[in-house]
C-alpha positions as CSV (number, residue, x, y, z in Angstrom):
1,M,141.0,109.4,79.8
2,N,139.9,107.5,82.9
3,K,136.5,106.6,84.1
4,S,136.1,109.9,86.3
5,E,137.2,112.1,83.4
6,L,134.8,110.1,81.1
7,A,132.0,110.8,83.5
8,Q,132.9,114.6,83.6
9,A,133.0,114.8,79.9
10,L,129.6,113.1,79.6
11,A,128.2,115.5,82.1
12,T,129.3,118.4,80.3
13,K,128.4,117.0,76.8
14,A,124.8,116.0,77.9
15,D,124.3,118.8,80.3
16,I,123.5,116.6,83.2
17,S,125.0,116.5,86.7
18,K,128.4,114.6,87.2
19,A,126.6,112.2,89.7
20,D,124.1,111.3,87.1
21,A,126.8,110.8,84.4
22,Q,128.9,108.9,87.0
23,K,125.9,106.5,87.4
24,A,125.5,106.1,83.7
25,V,129.3,105.3,83.1
26,D,129.1,102.8,85.9
27,A,125.9,101.2,84.8
28,I,127.5,100.7,81.1
29,F,130.9,99.6,82.2
30,S,131.2,98.3,85.7
31,P,133.1,95.0,85.7
32,E,130.7,93.6,88.4
33,D,127.3,94.6,87.2
34,G,127.5,96.6,84.1
35,V,125.4,96.2,80.9
36,I,128.4,95.4,78.6
37,P,130.1,92.7,81.0
38,D,126.7,91.2,81.8
39,A,125.9,90.5,78.2
40,L,129.4,89.2,77.6
41,R,129.1,86.8,80.6
42,Q,125.7,85.5,79.0
43,G,127.6,85.0,75.7
44,D,126.1,87.8,73.8
45,R,127.9,90.4,71.7
46,V,127.2,94.2,72.2
47,Q,127.1,95.9,68.8
48,I,127.0,99.7,68.8
49,T,126.6,100.7,65.2
50,G,129.4,103.0,64.0
51,F,131.4,102.5,67.4
52,G,132.1,99.0,67.6
53,T,131.5,95.5,68.9
54,F,132.4,94.0,72.3
55,E,132.5,90.1,72.2
56,T,134.1,87.3,73.8
57,R,136.9,85.2,72.2
58,E,137.8,81.5,73.1
59,R,141.5,80.5,73.2
60,K,142.1,76.7,72.8
61,A,144.4,74.9,75.2
62,R,147.8,74.9,74.2
63,T,151.4,74.2,75.2
64,G,153.8,77.1,76.1
65,R,157.3,77.5,77.7
66,N,158.3,78.8,80.8
67,P,160.8,81.6,79.9
68,R,162.8,81.2,82.9
69,T,163.4,77.6,82.8
70,G,162.5,76.7,79.3
71,L,160.4,73.7,80.4
72,E,157.1,73.1,78.4
73,I,154.0,73.9,80.3
74,R,150.2,73.4,79.4
75,I,148.3,76.4,79.2
76,G,144.6,75.9,79.7
77,P,141.6,77.3,77.5
78,T,140.7,80.8,78.2
79,T,137.8,83.0,77.4
80,S,138.6,86.8,77.1
81,A,136.6,90.1,76.2
82,S,137.6,91.9,72.9
83,F,136.6,94.9,71.1
84,R,136.5,95.5,67.3
85,P,136.3,99.1,66.3
86,G,133.5,100.0,63.7
87,K,134.3,101.7,60.4
88,A,133.1,105.1,61.7
89,L,135.4,105.0,64.6
90,K,138.2,103.9,62.6
91,D,137.6,106.9,60.2
92,A,137.3,109.3,63.0
93,V,140.6,108.9,64.7
94,K,142.5,108.9,61.5
95,P,144.6,111.8,60.8
96,A,143.3,114.2,58.5
97,S,146.2,113.5,55.9
98,Q,144.9,109.9,55.9
99,R,141.2,110.5,55.4
């Protein structure tokens, strides 16, 4: 499901126009000015009970290898976004035979 399909599904489920649903999806997920990315940039976590948690993770600087030449290279520290699903979401996607 892509962003457009998500907006269509939201419009159908919430009985709102597709344009309003698209605005809502953009307001939450847009990388430039969405609610979730804004909170992550400020160092906050976004916890949606039953669904999951969006947070940032820090990776320390480390030494790696160039796979082509085998030479050691320095990889700097990075910050990345991560998502950890909640228990209710994990249970919802399990096949019926595993529940």
